C-alpha positions in Angstrom: 0.2 0.0 0.1 1.4 3.5 -1.0 1.3 6.0 1.7 -0.3 9.2 0.7 1.3 12.5 0.9 0.3 14.6 4.2 0.5 18.2 3.8 1.6 19.9 6.9 1.2 23.3 8.6 4.4 25.0 9.2 5.4 27.8 10.6 8.5 30.2 10.0 10.3 32.1 12.4 13.4 34.3 11.3 15.8 35.2 13.7 17.5 38.7 12.8 18.1 42.4 14.1 18.0 43.7 10.3 16.0 41.8 8.3 12.4 42.3 7.6 9.7 40.8 5.4 10.9 42.6 2.3 14.6 41.3 2.5 14.2 37.9 4.4 15.5 35.8 1.7 16.2 32.6 4.2 12.6 32.6 5.3 11.4 33.0 1.6 13.7 30.3 0.6 12.1 27.6 3.4 8.4 28.5 2.6 9.3 28.4 -1.3 10.3 24.8 -0.8 8.0 23.6 1.6 5.3 25.2 -0.3 6.5 23.7 -3.3 6.7 20.3 -1.8 2.9 20.5 -1.3 2.8 22.3 2.7 1.2 25.5 3.9 2.3 28.2 5.6 0.7 28.5 8.9 2.3 31.6 10.3 5.7 33.4 9.5 7.2 36.4 11.8 10.7 38.1 12.3 12.0 38.8 15.8 15.3 40.2 16.6 18.1 38.2 18.4 16.7 37.8 21.8 15.9 34.8 23.6 12.7 36.0 25.1 11.4 37.1 22.1 12.3 33.9 20.2 11.1 31.9 23.0 7.7 33.9 23.3 7.1 33.3 19.6 7.8 29.8 19.2 5.7 29.1 22.6 2.8 30.5 21.0 3.0 28.2 18.0 3.7 25.3 20.0 0.1 25.9 21.9 -1.6 26.8 18.6 -3.4 23.8 16.8 -2.9 25.7 13.6 1.1 24.8 13.9 2.3 21.1 13.1 5.8 22.1 12.2 8.1 25.1 13.4 11.5 26.4 11.3 13.4 28.9 12.5 16.4 30.2 10.9 19.3 32.6 12.2 20.8 33.0 15.6 22.4 29.7 15.4 26.2 30.7 15.5 28.5 31.5 18.3 28.4 35.5 18.9 27.3 36.9 21.4 24.1 37.6 20.0 23.2 34.2 18.8 21.1 32.6 21.1 18.2 30.5 19.3 19.7 27.2 20.6 19.5 28.9 24.2 16.0 30.1 23.4 14.4 26.7 22.1 16.1 24.2 24.0 14.2 24.6 27.3 11.2 23.9 25.3 11.6 21.0 24.0 10.1 17.6 25.6 12.8 15.9 23.1 15.8 16.7 21.2 16.5 14.9 17.7 20.4 15.1 18.3 20.7 13.4 14.9 19.4 16.6 13.1 22.5 18.7 14.1 24.7 15.9 13.6 23.4 15.4 9.8 23.0 18.9 9.2 26.5 19.7 10.0 27.9 16.4 8.2 26.0 17.3 5.1 27.1 21.4 5.4 31.0 19.8 5.8 30.6 19.0 2.3 30.0 22.5 1.0 31.8 24.7 3.5 34.4 22.4 5.2 35.5 23.0 8.7 33.3 25.9 8.8 30.2 23.6 9.6 31.2 23.4 13.3 30.0 27.3 13.9 26.5 25.9 13.4 24.6 24.9 16.5 21.2 23.8 14.6 19.3 22.1 16.7 15.7 20.1 16.4 13.2 18.6 18.7 9.6 17.8 19.8 7.5 19.9 21.8 3.8 19.7 22.5 3.3 17.7 19.7 5.2 19.8 16.9 8.2 19.6 15.4 10.8 22.3 15.6 13.8 23.2 13.1 16.6 25.5 14.2 18.9 26.3 11.2 21.1 29.0 10.3 20.1 32.1 8.8 21.9 31.8 5.6 20.0 30.8 2.2 22.9 27.9 1.6 22.0 26.9 5.2 18.1 27.0 4.6 18.7 25.1 1.1 20.6 22.3 2.8 18.3 22.0 5.9 15.5 21.4 3.3 17.0 19.8 0.4 18.8 17.3 2.3 17.1 16.3 5.5 13.9 18.0 6.0 12.1 17.3 2.5 12.1 13.5 3.0 11.5 13.4 6.9 8.3 15.8 6.1 7.0 13.5 3.6 5.0 10.7 4.9 5.7 8.8 1.8 9.5 8.5 2.5 10.5 5.0 3.4 11.7 3.4 5.7 10.7 5.9 8.1 9.9 9.8 8.5 8.7 12.7 10.8 5.3 13.0 9.1 4.0 9.9 9.4 5.0 9.7 13.4 3.6 12.8 13.9 0.0 12.0 14.9 1.9 9.6 17.7 4.0 12.4 19.2 1.8 13.2 22.2 1.1 9.5 23.2 1.6 8.8 26.5 
């Protein structure tokens, strides 16, 4: 039996002190890719590099039934203003450690040892998947094209996140 495609409602948060909807190419890249794959945009926001603003926005989406997946872009580096992992980690029920490991492995092929500067993160909170990727267009393309496009597609075998989504809140 062939599994049908299950479109997911995805919210996108860009973390940046300088970007606006007019120049948020990373957010546009993610939205363009997942809508082309058949998913739909639930919400979109841009917040400054402030852990409490990041956490507040993501917390609202975690409890919003209209959102199934949260993608963040930006704030995953090592500078003083980069705080996305610190904002998101306390919200997670479970961390998906393999996402960061795989992202850096794939990224290494493109940018070499600079890939170790990425502190991308993923996990599950209240039955929602959260993926935090770096803010560059290339990083967004890498995350979607190499990892997320298949894992958020219920038809991908042998297993995928999309098919497991209905079981995330099991107790």
